[in-house]
C-alpha positions as CSV (number, residue, x, y, z in Angstrom):
1,M,87.8,66.2,-59.9
2,Y,89.9,69.5,-61.0
3,A,90.3,73.1,-59.8
4,L,91.8,75.9,-61.5
5,V,93.8,77.8,-59.0
6,E,95.4,81.5,-59.1
7,Y,99.2,81.4,-57.3
8,K,101.2,84.6,-57.6
9,G,100.2,86.0,-60.5
10,K,100.0,83.1,-62.5
11,Q,97.1,80.3,-63.0
12,Y,97.6,76.4,-62.1
13,K,95.3,73.2,-63.2
14,A,95.0,70.8,-60.0
15,E,94.1,67.6,-59.9
16,K,94.6,65.2,-56.6
17,D,97.9,64.2,-56.8
18,A,99.1,66.4,-59.1
19,L,102.9,67.9,-59.0
20,I,102.8,71.2,-59.9
21,Q,105.5,73.9,-60.7
22,V,105.3,77.2,-59.0
23,D,107.6,80.0,-58.7
24,K,110.0,80.1,-55.3
25,I,107.9,79.6,-52.0
26,D,110.0,80.1,-48.8
27,A,109.0,77.2,-47.0
28,E,110.1,74.2,-46.0
29,K,110.3,70.2,-47.7
30,G,107.4,68.8,-46.2
31,A,105.4,72.0,-45.1
32,T,101.4,72.5,-45.9
33,I,100.1,75.4,-48.2
34,E,96.2,76.3,-48.7
35,I,95.6,78.4,-51.7
36,D,92.3,80.1,-51.5
37,T,92.4,81.6,-55.3
38,V,90.5,78.7,-56.6
39,L,88.5,80.1,-60.0
40,L,86.9,77.2,-61.5
41,V,86.3,73.7,-59.6
42,S,84.8,70.9,-62.0
43,N,83.5,68.0,-60.0
44,D,82.3,65.2,-62.4
45,G,80.2,67.2,-64.6
46,S,79.5,69.9,-62.3
47,V,81.5,73.5,-63.1
48,S,81.5,76.1,-61.0
49,V,83.1,79.3,-61.9
50,G,83.5,82.3,-59.7
51,A,83.2,86.2,-59.4
52,P,86.1,86.3,-59.7
53,Y,87.0,82.9,-57.0
54,V,84.7,80.0,-55.5
55,K,83.6,81.1,-52.0
56,G,84.6,78.3,-49.5
57,A,86.6,76.2,-52.2
58,K,90.2,75.6,-51.7
59,V,93.4,73.2,-52.2
60,K,95.2,72.3,-50.4
61,A,98.8,71.6,-51.4
62,I,102.2,70.5,-49.7
63,V,105.7,71.1,-50.4
64,E,108.0,68.9,-52.3
65,D,111.1,70.4,-53.3
66,S,112.4,73.8,-54.6
67,I,114.6,73.5,-57.7
68,R,117.1,75.8,-60.4
69,D,116.2,75.6,-64.2
70,K,118.1,75.1,-66.8
71,K,120.6,77.9,-67.8
72,V,119.4,80.8,-69.9
73,I,121.9,82.6,-71.6
74,V,120.7,86.7,-72.5
75,Y,123.2,88.1,-75.0
76,K,122.9,91.9,-75.9
77,Y,124.8,94.3,-78.5
78,K,124.3,96.7,-80.8
79,S,125.5,96.6,-84.0
80,K,128.8,98.6,-85.0
81,K,129.2,100.9,-81.9
82,D,131.6,97.8,-79.6
83,Y,128.5,96.9,-77.6
84,H,128.1,94.1,-76.6
85,R,126.9,91.9,-72.7
86,T,126.2,88.6,-71.6
87,I,124.1,87.5,-68.8
88,G,122.9,84.4,-67.4
89,H,120.3,83.4,-65.8
90,R,118.5,80.7,-63.7
91,Q,115.0,80.5,-62.4
92,E,114.6,79.1,-59.5
93,Y,110.7,77.3,-58.6
94,T,109.1,74.7,-56.3
95,T,107.6,71.8,-56.7
96,I,104.0,71.8,-54.8
97,R,101.6,68.1,-55.1
98,V,98.2,68.4,-54.4
99,Q,96.6,66.4,-51.5
100,E,93.0,67.0,-52.1
101,I,90.4,70.0,-53.1
102,V,88.1,71.1,-50.8
103,V,84.1,72.8,-52.0
104,A,82.0,74.4,-49.1
């Protein structure tokens, strides 16, 4: 059984006990979150597709950890104009573990 969910503007495939890396959430470690924007649920060959969301379907997950990705270096320059800038960026993510998928 799996579900496709939309969370914070992005889509993820959620299965029981799967780890999903989403954009940073302001929740403490061990907190439970419910995602009710389920786009599709597949259960042993039967598929429920929402329009746009499946009614009564929820995905329950637990916040595992918050991490920062490796640094990405952004370098800008314009040739022959003596212009160059170097900027570094580290994206923050939260890892969540899917507990269960509830279908009404």
